[in-house]
MARDREN-503115 format. One line per field, with one value per residue (C-alpha): residue number from 1; x, y, z negated; residue in three letters. Coordinates in nm, 4 decimals. Layout:
BEGIN
seq c(NUM:...)
east c(X:...)
north c(Y:...)
up c(Z:...)
type c(ALA:...)
***
This chain:
BEGIN
seq c(1:2:3:4:5:6:7:8:9:10:11:12:13:14:15:16:17:18:19:20:21:22:23:24:25:26:27:28:29:30:31:32:33:34:35:36:37:38:39:40)
east c(11.6663:11.6505:11.6088:11.6991:12.0637:12.1817:12.3585:12.7337:12.8755:13.0826:12.8297:12.6180:12.9843:13.0081:12.6598:12.6947:13.0325:12.8574:12.5431:12.7713:13.0144:12.7004:12.5630:12.9014:12.9499:12.5810:12.6304:12.9889:12.8108:12.5092:12.7351:12.9905:12.7184:12.5563:12.8942:12.8809:12.5565:12.6751:12.4213:12.6761)
north c(9.8015:10.0312:10.4032:10.5750:10.5143:10.7367:10.5739:10.7074:10.8196:10.5035:10.2627:10.3964:10.4064:10.0503:9.9423:10.1187:9.9404:9.6167:9.6611:9.7733:9.4544:9.1990:9.3676:9.3736:9.0033:8.9050:9.1100:8.9418:8.5975:8.6633:8.8097:8.5188:8.2519:8.4642:8.4978:8.1555:8.2191:8.4963:8.7789:9.0686)
up c(-11.6445:-11.9067:-11.8374:-11.4982:-11.3787:-11.1964:-10.8633:-10.8203:-10.4974:-10.4994:-10.5704:-10.2742:-10.0469:-10.1421:-10.0835:-9.6919:-9.6612:-9.7706:-9.5388:-9.2377:-9.2852:-9.2633:-8.9622:-8.7803:-8.9208:-8.7938:-8.4600:-8.3731:-8.4301:-8.2246:-7.9400:-7.9862:-7.9492:-7.6256:-7.4384:-7.3041:-7.1531:-6.9179:-7.0403:-7.0327)
type c(MET:ARG:GLY:LYS:LYS:LYS:ARG:SER:GLY:PHE:GLU:LYS:LEU:THR:MET:ILE:VAL:VAL:TRP:VAL:MET:ILE:VAL:LEU:THR:LEU:GLY:GLY:VAL:VAL:LEU:ALA:ALA:LEU:GLN:PRO:LEU:ASN:LEU:PHE)
***
């Protein structure tokens, strides 16, 4: 990594979208796994 690479707004947005997708996927998997236990 040479020099200081300034992050563009697009890169930041992409990272945020990726993280949101990961969190939503994990949340969906957890909810699907807990659903049969009738905890909600």
